[in-house]
PDB file with SEQRES, HELIX, SHEET and CRYST1 records, atoms N, CA, C and O in Angstrom:
SEQRES   1 A   73  MET ASN ARG THR ALA THR ALA TRP PHE ILE LEU ARG PHE          
SEQRES   2 A   73  ALA ASP PRO ASP ALA GLU LEU VAL PHE VAL GLU PRO GLN          
SEQRES   3 A   73  GLU VAL ALA ASP VAL GLN ARG ARG ASP GLY ALA ILE GLY          
SEQRES   4 A   73  PHE ASP ALA PRO GLY ALA ARG TYR PRO HIS ALA ASP ALA          
SEQRES   5 A   73  ARG GLY ARG CYS SER PHE GLU ALA LEU VAL GLU GLU HIS          
SEQRES   6 A   73  ARG PRO GLY ASP ARG ARG ALA PRO                              
HELIX    1 AA1 ASN A    2  PHE A    9  1                                   8    
HELIX    2 AA2 ILE A   10  ALA A   14  3                                   5    
HELIX    3 AA3 PRO A   25  GLU A   27  5                                   3    
HELIX    4 AA4 VAL A   28  ASP A   35  1                                   8    
HELIX    5 AA5 SER A   57  HIS A   65  1                                   9    
CRYST1    1.000    1.000    1.000  90.00  90.00  90.00 P 1           1          
ATOM      1  N   MET A   1      -8.433  -4.524   8.799  1.00  0.00           N  
ATOM      2  CA  MET A   1      -7.938  -3.293   9.381  1.00  0.00           C  
ATOM      3  C   MET A   1      -6.744  -2.746   8.594  1.00  0.00           C  
ATOM      4  O   MET A   1      -6.647  -1.538   8.379  1.00  0.00           O  
ATOM      5  N   ASN A   2      -5.836  -3.629   8.164  1.00  0.00           N  
ATOM      6  CA  ASN A   2      -4.650  -3.181   7.447  1.00  0.00           C  
ATOM      7  C   ASN A   2      -5.017  -2.443   6.162  1.00  0.00           C  
ATOM      8  O   ASN A   2      -4.406  -1.423   5.843  1.00  0.00           O  
ATOM      9  N   ARG A   3      -6.005  -2.941   5.421  1.00  0.00           N  
ATOM     10  CA  ARG A   3      -6.380  -2.288   4.160  1.00  0.00           C  
ATOM     11  C   ARG A   3      -6.904  -0.876   4.409  1.00  0.00           C  
ATOM     12  O   ARG A   3      -6.565   0.057   3.681  1.00  0.00           O  
ATOM     13  N   THR A   4      -7.712  -0.728   5.420  1.00  0.00           N  
ATOM     14  CA  THR A   4      -8.262   0.586   5.758  1.00  0.00           C  
ATOM     15  C   THR A   4      -7.154   1.528   6.212  1.00  0.00           C  
ATOM     16  O   THR A   4      -7.107   2.681   5.783  1.00  0.00           O  
ATOM     17  N   ALA A   5      -6.272   1.052   7.069  1.00  0.00           N  
ATOM     18  CA  ALA A   5      -5.162   1.881   7.552  1.00  0.00           C  
ATOM     19  C   ALA A   5      -4.230   2.267   6.412  1.00  0.00           C  
ATOM     20  O   ALA A   5      -3.736   3.394   6.369  1.00  0.00           O  
ATOM     21  N   THR A   6      -3.989   1.345   5.495  1.00  0.00           N  
ATOM     22  CA  THR A   6      -3.110   1.642   4.363  1.00  0.00           C  
ATOM     23  C   THR A   6      -3.731   2.704   3.479  1.00  0.00           C  
ATOM     24  O   THR A   6      -3.040   3.638   3.069  1.00  0.00           O  
ATOM     25  N   ALA A   7      -5.011   2.590   3.174  1.00  0.00           N  
ATOM     26  CA  ALA A   7      -5.697   3.597   2.353  1.00  0.00           C  
ATOM     27  C   ALA A   7      -5.644   4.961   3.043  1.00  0.00           C  
ATOM     28  O   ALA A   7      -5.370   5.972   2.396  1.00  0.00           O  
ATOM     29  N   TRP A   8      -5.904   4.996   4.347  1.00  0.00           N  
ATOM     30  CA  TRP A   8      -5.839   6.248   5.109  1.00  0.00           C  
ATOM     31  C   TRP A   8      -4.439   6.841   5.021  1.00  0.00           C  
ATOM     32  O   TRP A   8      -4.288   8.035   4.763  1.00  0.00           O  
ATOM     33  N   PHE A   9      -3.417   6.021   5.233  1.00  0.00           N  
ATOM     34  CA  PHE A   9      -2.040   6.505   5.215  1.00  0.00           C  
ATOM     35  C   PHE A   9      -1.683   7.092   3.852  1.00  0.00           C  
ATOM     36  O   PHE A   9      -1.062   8.152   3.776  1.00  0.00           O  
ATOM     37  N   ILE A  10      -2.067   6.420   2.792  1.00  0.00           N  
ATOM     38  CA  ILE A  10      -1.771   6.907   1.437  1.00  0.00           C  
ATOM     39  C   ILE A  10      -2.350   8.303   1.254  1.00  0.00           C  
ATOM     40  O   ILE A  10      -1.650   9.216   0.816  1.00  0.00           O  
ATOM     41  N   LEU A  11      -3.620   8.470   1.586  1.00  0.00           N  
ATOM     42  CA  LEU A  11      -4.269   9.775   1.391  1.00  0.00           C  
ATOM     43  C   LEU A  11      -3.763  10.841   2.351  1.00  0.00           C  
ATOM     44  O   LEU A  11      -3.752  12.023   2.008  1.00  0.00           O  
ATOM     45  N   ARG A  12      -3.353  10.451   3.528  1.00  0.00           N  
ATOM     46  CA  ARG A  12      -2.899  11.423   4.540  1.00  0.00           C  
ATOM     47  C   ARG A  12      -1.438  11.817   4.374  1.00  0.00           C  
ATOM     48  O   ARG A  12      -1.093  12.983   4.563  1.00  0.00           O  
ATOM     49  N   PHE A  13      -0.570  10.864   4.022  1.00  0.00           N  
ATOM     50  CA  PHE A  13       0.863  11.134   4.020  1.00  0.00           C  
ATOM     51  C   PHE A  13       1.580  10.899   2.697  1.00  0.00           C  
ATOM     52  O   PHE A  13       2.532  11.616   2.389  1.00  0.00           O  
ATOM     53  N   ALA A  14       1.162   9.934   1.919  1.00  0.00           N  
ATOM     54  CA  ALA A  14       1.909   9.588   0.705  1.00  0.00           C  
ATOM     55  C   ALA A  14       1.449  10.378  -0.504  1.00  0.00           C  
ATOM     56  O   ALA A  14       2.273  10.953  -1.215  1.00  0.00           O  
ATOM     57  N   ASP A  15       0.132  10.418  -0.753  1.00  0.00           N  
ATOM     58  CA  ASP A  15      -0.386  11.110  -1.933  1.00  0.00           C  
ATOM     59  C   ASP A  15      -1.829  11.538  -1.688  1.00  0.00           C  
ATOM     60  O   ASP A  15      -2.751  10.760  -1.935  1.00  0.00           O  
ATOM     61  N   PRO A  16      -2.039  12.770  -1.204  1.00  0.00           N  
ATOM     62  CA  PRO A  16      -3.393  13.236  -0.899  1.00  0.00           C  
ATOM     63  C   PRO A  16      -4.317  13.269  -2.115  1.00  0.00           C  
ATOM     64  O   PRO A  16      -5.538  13.292  -1.962  1.00  0.00           O  
ATOM     65  N   ASP A  17      -3.748  13.270  -3.316  1.00  0.00           N  
ATOM     66  CA  ASP A  17      -4.553  13.303  -4.532  1.00  0.00           C  
ATOM     67  C   ASP A  17      -4.741  11.922  -5.155  1.00  0.00           C  
ATOM     68  O   ASP A  17      -5.259  11.808  -6.266  1.00  0.00           O  
ATOM     69  N   ALA A  18      -4.326  10.887  -4.453  1.00  0.00           N  
ATOM     70  CA  ALA A  18      -4.437   9.529  -4.987  1.00  0.00           C  
ATOM     71  C   ALA A  18      -5.898   9.155  -5.222  1.00  0.00           C  
ATOM     72  O   ALA A  18      -6.794   9.558  -4.481  1.00  0.00           O  
ATOM     73  N   GLU A  19      -6.101   8.385  -6.260  1.00  0.00           N  
ATOM     74  CA  GLU A  19      -7.419   7.804  -6.521  1.00  0.00           C  
ATOM     75  C   GLU A  19      -7.345   6.340  -6.104  1.00  0.00           C  
ATOM     76  O   GLU A  19      -6.592   5.560  -6.686  1.00  0.00           O  
ATOM     77  N   LEU A  20      -8.114   5.979  -5.115  1.00  0.00           N  
ATOM     78  CA  LEU A  20      -8.107   4.602  -4.637  1.00  0.00           C  
ATOM     79  C   LEU A  20      -9.155   3.804  -5.400  1.00  0.00           C  
ATOM     80  O   LEU A  20     -10.326   4.179  -5.453  1.00  0.00           O  
ATOM     81  N   VAL A  21      -8.717   2.709  -5.983  1.00  0.00           N  
ATOM     82  CA  VAL A  21      -9.600   1.823  -6.735  1.00  0.00           C  
ATOM     83  C   VAL A  21      -9.493   0.450  -6.098  1.00  0.00           C  
ATOM     84  O   VAL A  21      -8.409  -0.132  -6.052  1.00  0.00           O  
ATOM     85  N   PHE A  22     -10.599  -0.066  -5.612  1.00  0.00           N  
ATOM     86  CA  PHE A  22     -10.592  -1.357  -4.950  1.00  0.00           C  
ATOM     87  C   PHE A  22     -11.105  -2.418  -5.911  1.00  0.00           C  
ATOM     88  O   PHE A  22     -12.205  -2.313  -6.453  1.00  0.00           O  
ATOM     89  N   VAL A  23     -10.289  -3.435  -6.109  1.00  0.00           N  
ATOM     90  CA  VAL A  23     -10.636  -4.560  -6.970  1.00  0.00           C  
ATOM     91  C   VAL A  23     -10.383  -5.850  -6.199  1.00  0.00           C  
ATOM     92  O   VAL A  23      -9.800  -5.826  -5.115  1.00  0.00           O  
ATOM     93  N   GLU A  24     -10.813  -6.953  -6.748  1.00  0.00           N  
ATOM     94  CA  GLU A  24     -10.567  -8.247  -6.121  1.00  0.00           C  
ATOM     95  C   GLU A  24      -9.066  -8.480  -6.031  1.00  0.00           C  
ATOM     96  O   GLU A  24      -8.329  -8.084  -6.934  1.00  0.00           O  
ATOM     97  N   PRO A  25      -8.598  -9.112  -4.962  1.00  0.00           N  
ATOM     98  CA  PRO A  25      -7.154  -9.313  -4.780  1.00  0.00           C  
ATOM     99  C   PRO A  25      -6.459  -9.931  -5.990  1.00  0.00           C  
ATOM    100  O   PRO A  25      -5.340  -9.537  -6.321  1.00  0.00           O  
ATOM    101  N   GLN A  26      -7.097 -10.885  -6.651  1.00  0.00           N  
ATOM    102  CA  GLN A  26      -6.469 -11.533  -7.797  1.00  0.00           C  
ATOM    103  C   GLN A  26      -6.383 -10.621  -9.023  1.00  0.00           C  
ATOM    104  O   GLN A  26      -5.711 -10.974  -9.991  1.00  0.00           O  
ATOM    105  N   GLU A  27      -7.041  -9.463  -9.010  1.00  0.00           N  
ATOM    106  CA  GLU A  27      -7.004  -8.515 -10.124  1.00  0.00           C  
ATOM    107  C   GLU A  27      -5.962  -7.412  -9.922  1.00  0.00           C  
ATOM    108  O   GLU A  27      -5.644  -6.690 -10.868  1.00  0.00           O  
ATOM    109  N   VAL A  28      -5.428  -7.270  -8.710  1.00  0.00           N  
ATOM    110  CA  VAL A  28      -4.543  -6.153  -8.387  1.00  0.00           C  
ATOM    111  C   VAL A  28      -3.314  -6.105  -9.288  1.00  0.00           C  
ATOM    112  O   VAL A  28      -2.995  -5.045  -9.825  1.00  0.00           O  
ATOM    113  N   ALA A  29      -2.623  -7.215  -9.464  1.00  0.00           N  
ATOM    114  CA  ALA A  29      -1.407  -7.222 -10.285  1.00  0.00           C  
ATOM    115  C   ALA A  29      -1.707  -6.805 -11.720  1.00  0.00           C  
ATOM    116  O   ALA A  29      -0.923  -6.065 -12.314  1.00  0.00           O  
ATOM    117  N   ASP A  30      -2.828  -7.262 -12.295  1.00  0.00           N  
ATOM    118  CA  ASP A  30      -3.192  -6.876 -13.662  1.00  0.00           C  
ATOM    119  C   ASP A  30      -3.507  -5.390 -13.756  1.00  0.00           C  
ATOM    120  O   ASP A  30      -3.060  -4.722 -14.689  1.00  0.00           O  
ATOM    121  N   VAL A  31      -4.266  -4.867 -12.809  1.00  0.00           N  
ATOM    122  CA  VAL A  31      -4.600  -3.433 -12.804  1.00  0.00           C  
ATOM    123  C   VAL A  31      -3.324  -2.614 -12.634  1.00  0.00           C  
ATOM    124  O   VAL A  31      -3.150  -1.584 -13.285  1.00  0.00           O  
ATOM    125  N   GLN A  32      -2.454  -3.062 -11.778  1.00  0.00           N  
ATOM    126  CA  GLN A  32      -1.182  -2.374 -11.547  1.00  0.00           C  
ATOM    127  C   GLN A  32      -0.378  -2.292 -12.846  1.00  0.00           C  
ATOM    128  O   GLN A  32       0.136  -1.229 -13.196  1.00  0.00           O  
ATOM    129  N   ARG A  33      -0.271  -3.410 -13.554  1.00  0.00           N  
ATOM    130  CA  ARG A  33       0.464  -3.453 -14.834  1.00  0.00           C  
ATOM    131  C   ARG A  33      -0.223  -2.613 -15.900  1.00  0.00           C  
ATOM    132  O   ARG A  33       0.411  -1.797 -16.567  1.00  0.00           O  
ATOM    133  N   ARG A  34      -1.517  -2.820 -16.051  1.00  0.00           N  
ATOM    134  CA  ARG A  34      -2.281  -2.180 -17.131  1.00  0.00           C  
ATOM    135  C   ARG A  34      -2.386  -0.663 -16.966  1.00  0.00           C  
ATOM    136  O   ARG A  34      -2.240   0.088 -17.931  1.00  0.00           O  
ATOM    137  N   ASP A  35      -2.639  -0.225 -15.734  1.00  0.00           N  
ATOM    138  CA  ASP A  35      -2.943   1.192 -15.501  1.00  0.00           C  
ATOM    139  C   ASP A  35      -1.816   1.982 -14.858  1.00  0.00           C  
ATOM    140  O   ASP A  35      -1.948   3.187 -14.640  1.00  0.00           O  
ATOM    141  N   GLY A  36      -0.709   1.315 -14.554  1.00  0.00           N  
ATOM    142  CA  GLY A  36       0.381   2.011 -13.879  1.00  0.00           C  
ATOM    143  C   GLY A  36       0.051   2.324 -12.433  1.00  0.00           C  
ATOM    144  O   GLY A  36       0.645   3.217 -11.831  1.00  0.00           O  
ATOM    145  N   ALA A  37      -0.895   1.589 -11.882  1.00  0.00           N  
ATOM    146  CA  ALA A  37      -1.302   1.790 -10.490  1.00  0.00           C  
ATOM    147  C   ALA A  37      -0.252   1.220  -9.547  1.00  0.00           C  
ATOM    148  O   ALA A  37       0.637   0.476  -9.963  1.00  0.00           O  
ATOM    149  N   ILE A  38      -0.364   1.571  -8.301  1.00  0.00           N  
ATOM    150  CA  ILE A  38       0.494   1.008  -7.254  1.00  0.00           C  
ATOM    151  C   ILE A  38      -0.416   0.206  -6.343  1.00  0.00           C  
ATOM    152  O   ILE A  38      -1.210   0.762  -5.584  1.00  0.00           O  
ATOM    153  N   GLY A  39      -0.287  -1.106  -6.432  1.00  0.00           N  
ATOM    154  CA  GLY A  39      -1.160  -1.983  -5.665  1.00  0.00           C  
ATOM    155  C   GLY A  39      -0.678  -2.182  -4.242  1.00  0.00           C  
ATOM    156  O   GLY A  39       0.510  -2.059  -3.942  1.00  0.00           O  
ATOM    157  N   PHE A  40      -1.627  -2.491  -3.374  1.00  0.00           N  
ATOM    158  CA  PHE A  40      -1.268  -2.816  -1.994  1.00  0.00           C  
ATOM    159  C   PHE A  40      -2.166  -3.901  -1.442  1.00  0.00           C  
ATOM    160  O   PHE A  40      -3.330  -4.043  -1.818  1.00  0.00           O  
ATOM    161  N   ASP A  41      -1.576  -4.663  -0.533  1.00  0.00           N  
ATOM    162  CA  ASP A  41      -2.277  -5.676   0.249  1.00  0.00           C  
ATOM    163  C   ASP A  41      -2.906  -6.784  -0.588  1.00  0.00           C  
ATOM    164  O   ASP A  41      -4.003  -7.254  -0.285  1.00  0.00           O  
ATOM    165  N   ALA A  42      -2.206  -7.198  -1.643  1.00  0.00           N  
ATOM    166  CA  ALA A  42      -2.702  -8.283  -2.492  1.00  0.00           C  
ATOM    167  C   ALA A  42      -1.520  -8.988  -3.151  1.00  0.00           C  
ATOM    168  O   ALA A  42      -0.435  -8.415  -3.257  1.00  0.00           O  
ATOM    169  N   PRO A  43      -1.722 -10.217  -3.591  1.00  0.00           N  
ATOM    170  CA  PRO A  43      -0.652 -10.932  -4.290  1.00  0.00           C  
ATOM    171  C   PRO A  43      -0.214 -10.180  -5.552  1.00  0.00           C  
ATOM    172  O   PRO A  43      -1.053  -9.717  -6.325  1.00  0.00           O  
ATOM    173  N   GLY A  44       1.082 -10.063  -5.752  1.00  0.00           N  
ATOM    174  CA  GLY A  44       1.609  -9.381  -6.932  1.00  0.00           C  
ATOM    175  C   GLY A  44       1.622  -7.868  -6.841  1.00  0.00           C  
ATOM    176  O   GLY A  44       2.052  -7.202  -7.782  1.00  0.00           O  
ATOM    177  N   ALA A  45       1.163  -7.311  -5.736  1.00  0.00           N  
ATOM    178  CA  ALA A  45       1.133  -5.857  -5.565  1.00  0.00           C  
ATOM    179  C   ALA A  45       2.518  -5.337  -5.205  1.00  0.00           C  
ATOM    180  O   ALA A  45       3.342  -6.066  -4.653  1.00  0.00           O  
ATOM    181  N   ARG A  46       2.763  -4.078  -5.520  1.00  0.00           N  
ATOM    182  CA  ARG A  46       4.027  -3.459  -5.119  1.00  0.00           C  
ATOM    183  C   ARG A  46       4.198  -3.530  -3.602  1.00  0.00           C  
ATOM    184  O   ARG A  46       5.301  -3.751  -3.102  1.00  0.00           O  
ATOM    185  N   TYR A  47       3.112  -3.343  -2.889  1.00  0.00           N  
ATOM    186  CA  TYR A  47       3.113  -3.459  -1.434  1.00  0.00           C  
ATOM    187  C   TYR A  47       2.198  -4.630  -1.063  1.00  0.00           C  
ATOM    188  O   TYR A  47       1.015  -4.428  -0.787  1.00  0.00           O  
ATOM    189  N   PRO A  48       2.740  -5.852  -1.055  1.00  0.00           N  
ATOM    190  CA  PRO A  48       1.904  -7.025  -0.775  1.00  0.00           C  
ATOM    191  C   PRO A  48       1.464  -7.083   0.691  1.00  0.00           C  
ATOM    192  O   PRO A  48       1.922  -6.302   1.525  1.00  0.00           O  
ATOM    193  N   HIS A  49       0.589  -8.004   0.974  1.00  0.00           N  
ATOM    194  CA  HIS A  49       0.115  -8.161   2.361  1.00  0.00           C  
ATOM    195  C   HIS A  49       1.288  -8.414   3.307  1.00  0.00           C  
ATOM    196  O   HIS A  49       1.299  -7.906   4.428  1.00  0.00           O  
ATOM    197  N   ALA A  50       2.267  -9.190   2.866  1.00  0.00           N  
ATOM    198  CA  ALA A  50       3.498  -9.404   3.636  1.00  0.00           C  
ATOM    199  C   ALA A  50       4.663  -9.442   2.650  1.00  0.00           C  
ATOM    200  O   ALA A  50       4.681 -10.262   1.732  1.00  0.00           O  
ATOM    201  N   ASP A  51       5.630  -8.551   2.846  1.00  0.00           N  
ATOM    202  CA  ASP A  51       6.776  -8.515   1.932  1.00  0.00           C  
ATOM    203  C   ASP A  51       7.879  -9.466   2.405  1.00  0.00           C  
ATOM    204  O   ASP A  51       7.704 -10.198   3.379  1.00  0.00           O  
ATOM    205  N   ALA A  52       8.996  -9.447   1.714  1.00  0.00           N  
ATOM    206  CA  ALA A  52      10.105 -10.356   2.032  1.00  0.00           C  
ATOM    207  C   ALA A  52      10.658 -10.129   3.442  1.00  0.00           C  
ATOM    208  O   ALA A  52      11.265 -11.028   4.023  1.00  0.00           O  
ATOM    209  N   ARG A  53      10.449  -8.940   3.985  1.00  0.00           N  
ATOM    210  CA  ARG A  53      10.912  -8.631   5.343  1.00  0.00           C  
ATOM    211  C   ARG A  53       9.843  -8.894   6.395  1.00  0.00           C  
ATOM    212  O   ARG A  53      10.066  -8.656   7.582  1.00  0.00           O  
ATOM    213  N   GLY A  54       8.681  -9.387   5.963  1.00  0.00           N  
ATOM    214  CA  GLY A  54       7.599  -9.687   6.899  1.00  0.00           C  
ATOM    215  C   GLY A  54       6.729  -8.499   7.246  1.00  0.00           C  
ATOM    216  O   GLY A  54       5.877  -8.597   8.130  1.00  0.00           O  
ATOM    217  N   ARG A  55       6.925  -7.367   6.563  1.00  0.00           N  
ATOM    218  CA  ARG A  55       6.129  -6.172   6.843  1.00  0.00           C  
ATOM    219  C   ARG A  55       4.810  -6.219   6.078  1.00  0.00           C  
ATOM    220  O   ARG A  55       4.771  -6.674   4.935  1.00  0.00           O  
ATOM    221  N   CYS A  56       3.743  -5.757   6.697  1.00  0.00           N  
ATOM    222  CA  CYS A  56       2.492  -5.600   5.968  1.00  0.00           C  
ATOM    223  C   CYS A  56       2.600  -4.337   5.117  1.00  0.00           C  
ATOM    224  O   CYS A  56       3.534  -3.551   5.284  1.00  0.00           O  
ATOM    225  N   SER A  57       1.653  -4.143   4.212  1.00  0.00           N  
ATOM    226  CA  SER A  57       1.711  -2.996   3.302  1.00  0.00           C  
ATOM    227  C   SER A  57       1.774  -1.668   4.068  1.00  0.00           C  
ATOM    228  O   SER A  57       2.490  -0.752   3.662  1.00  0.00           O  
ATOM    229  N   PHE A  58       1.034  -1.563   5.161  1.00  0.00           N  
ATOM    230  CA  PHE A  58       1.042  -0.338   5.961  1.00  0.00           C  
ATOM    231  C   PHE A  58       2.435  -0.053   6.512  1.00  0.00           C  
ATOM    232  O   PHE A  58       2.928   1.070   6.413  1.00  0.00           O  
ATOM    233  N   GLU A  59       3.067  -1.071   7.091  1.00  0.00           N  
ATOM    234  CA  GLU A  59       4.410  -0.891   7.661  1.00  0.00           C  
ATOM    235  C   GLU A  59       5.420  -0.484   6.594  1.00  0.00           C  
ATOM    236  O   GLU A  59       6.265   0.378   6.837  1.00  0.00           O  
ATOM    237  N   ALA A  60       5.341  -1.096   5.417  1.00  0.00           N  
ATOM    238  CA  ALA A  60       6.274  -0.773   4.334  1.00  0.00           C  
ATOM    239  C   ALA A  60       6.090   0.675   3.881  1.00  0.00           C  
ATOM    240  O   ALA A  60       7.073   1.380   3.655  1.00  0.00           O  
ATOM    241  N   LEU A  61       4.857   1.118   3.750  1.00  0.00           N  
ATOM    242  CA  LEU A  61       4.596   2.498   3.337  1.00  0.00           C  
ATOM    243  C   LEU A  61       5.069   3.498   4.387  1.00  0.00           C  
ATOM    244  O   LEU A  61       5.637   4.535   4.044  1.00  0.00           O  
ATOM    245  N   VAL A  62       4.840   3.196   5.658  1.00  0.00           N  
ATOM    246  CA  VAL A  62       5.294   4.090   6.730  1.00  0.00           C  
ATOM    247  C   VAL A  62       6.813   4.218   6.688  1.00  0.00           C  
ATOM    248  O   VAL A  62       7.344   5.326   6.761  1.00  0.00           O  
ATOM    249  N   GLU A  63       7.514   3.092   6.570  1.00  0.00           N  
ATOM    250  CA  GLU A  63       8.982   3.144   6.512  1.00  0.00           C  
ATOM    251  C   GLU A  63       9.468   3.948   5.318  1.00  0.00           C  
ATOM    252  O   GLU A  63      10.466   4.662   5.416  1.00  0.00           O  
ATOM    253  N   GLU A  64       8.778   3.840   4.200  1.00  0.00           N  
ATOM    254  CA  GLU A  64       9.187   4.548   2.987  1.00  0.00           C  
ATOM    255  C   GLU A  64       8.865   6.046   3.038  1.00  0.00           C  
ATOM    256  O   GLU A  64       9.679   6.872   2.627  1.00  0.00           O  
ATOM    257  N   HIS A  65       7.691   6.389   3.538  1.00  0.00           N  
ATOM    258  CA  HIS A  65       7.231   7.779   3.472  1.00  0.00           C  
ATOM    259  C   HIS A  65       7.408   8.577   4.759  1.00  0.00           C  
ATOM    260  O   HIS A  65       7.334   9.805   4.728  1.00  0.00           O  
ATOM    261  N   ARG A  66       7.637   7.917   5.879  1.00  0.00           N  
ATOM    262  CA  ARG A  66       7.820   8.600   7.161  1.00  0.00           C  
ATOM    263  C   ARG A  66       8.984   7.970   7.935  1.00  0.00           C  
ATOM    264  O   ARG A  66       8.819   7.612   9.101  1.00  0.00           O  
ATOM    265  N   PRO A  67      10.149   7.830   7.310  1.00  0.00           N  
ATOM    266  CA  PRO A  67      11.245   7.079   7.936  1.00  0.00           C  
ATOM    267  C   PRO A  67      11.703   7.626   9.270  1.00  0.00           C  
ATOM    268  O   PRO A  67      12.165   6.855  10.110  1.00  0.00           O  
ATOM    269  N   GLY A  68      11.597   8.909   9.499  1.00  0.00           N  
ATOM    270  CA  GLY A  68      12.090   9.490  10.746  1.00  0.00           C  
ATOM    271  C   GLY A  68      11.012   9.649  11.807  1.00  0.00           C  
ATOM    272  O   GLY A  68      11.286  10.186  12.881  1.00  0.00           O  
ATOM    273  N   ASP A  69       9.814   9.202  11.539  1.00  0.00           N  
ATOM    274  CA  ASP A  69       8.713   9.379  12.475  1.00  0.00           C  
ATOM    275  C   ASP A  69       8.802   8.348  13.595  1.00  0.00           C  
ATOM    276  O   ASP A  69       8.557   7.162  13.372  1.00  0.00           O  
ATOM    277  N   ARG A  70       9.145   8.789  14.777  1.00  0.00           N  
ATOM    278  CA  ARG A  70       9.319   7.873  15.917  1.00  0.00           C  
ATOM    279  C   ARG A  70       8.001   7.246  16.349  1.00  0.00           C  
ATOM    280  O   ARG A  70       8.002   6.233  17.048  1.00  0.00           O  
ATOM    281  N   ARG A  71       6.890   7.825  15.951  1.00  0.00           N  
ATOM    282  CA  ARG A  71       5.585   7.252  16.314  1.00  0.00           C  
ATOM    283  C   ARG A  71       5.204   6.093  15.404  1.00  0.00           C  
ATOM    284  O   ARG A  71       4.240   5.380  15.681  1.00  0.00           O  
ATOM    285  N   ALA A  72       5.952   5.896  14.320  1.00  0.00           N  
ATOM    286  CA  ALA A  72       5.636   4.824  13.365  1.00  0.00           C  
ATOM    287  C   ALA A  72       5.838   3.470  14.012  1.00  0.00           C  
ATOM    288  O   ALA A  72       6.659   3.322  14.918  1.00  0.00           O  
ATOM    289  N   PRO A  73       5.075   2.462  13.539  1.00  0.00           N  
ATOM    290  CA  PRO A  73       5.192   1.119  14.123  1.00  0.00           C  
ATOM    291  C   PRO A  73       6.567   0.516  13.918  1.00  0.00           C  
ATOM    292  O   PRO A  73       6.819  -0.608  14.352  1.00  0.00           O  
TER     293      PRO A  73                                                      
END                                                                             
């Protein structure tokens, strides 16, 4: 569910023109480095499944892109 919600959030609020490319979790960090992509929900991704604060990728993106939204988790 988190991956789907994160993809939806990116296209709806963060970058409507984003190109989403889904690869195996172990490939995300390499694709991110090689292509300048922004990875999510995988080891080594900019937005990992759980960050140092315990937030999932969706929560981290919401805090970054919709900080004043009281409806945010």
